[in-house]
C-alpha positions, 0 to 999 in steps of 0.5 A: 170295063174298069180299064183299057184292055192289055195284051201280052204273049202268053208262054206256058208249060203245064205239069202234074204235081208229084208232092207238096214241098214241106216248106211251101211258100205261097204268094196268093191263093185265089178261088176262081170260077170261069166259063167260055163264051165264044170259040172259033178255030183260032180264038176263045173268049173266057170270063172269070171271077177271082176272089183272093183268099187273103184280102177277099178282094173279087175281080172279074176278068174278060179274056180273049186268047188267040193264036193269030198269025202265031206259028203252031208247033204241034209237038211242043209242050210250050203253049203260046197264045196272044192274050188280051185281058180287061177287067169288068163289073160284076153285072157284066160278068153275070150277064155274059156267063149266062151265055156260056158255051161250056161248063163252069170250071171252079178251082183254087189257084195257089201261087208258089214262087220258084227260082229265077223270079218264076211262079208255079200256078197250081190249080186244084179243081172242084165239082165235076173236075175234083181230083184233078191238079195241074201246075202251070209256069208262065215265062217271059220268053220262049228261050227261058220256057224251052230251057226250063228245068222244073223243080223236083216236086213237079211231075210229068209234063201235061200236054195242052191238047188233052187237058186245056181248060177249054177241053176240060170245060167240055168234058164229063167227069168220066171223060177227063178221068180217062186222060190221067192215070190211076196213079196220078189220081191217087197221088192227087187225092193225097195232095188234096187231103194235105192241102185241106188239112192245112187250110189251103183249099 
């Protein structure tokens, strides 16, 4: 590993995307692939490759997500887990991903700043998940997460029970499409065409 692991409490909300703002400001764009290599009742382990489109820099991440002793509110749209991350070398990534227990997810992540020093991480999925777009906002604490007012261009809140990356990684194309509306898929198609026209994905 390149450095010691770091742990934080991840607090997120997840949304559909209604449209792309005309004056879209972008901080970063990453091409990503990831897979899961372990899961039990409270913990999943993910390995990820991230390539920054601006710098072409590639990073490999080993991530443990665990609920630990965290209270779980099944009705909440706020996802809360402990996350332990560390960097690893390409050779380690290639070795671990061979033992994956899920499909490989490939996506482009577009990082967009919004008010109050928050960012939207918009994921445009590829391969068998092509046509799916999600947007996540990560918060410094639960109070800010619970009182967050989304920008107009974000759509309905998407629950983590059905469209978590773990669940998506174990679905077929036919299965995940039953979890979103036809209207949402058509809207996503227009957004993807617009992003491609502007060389964002």
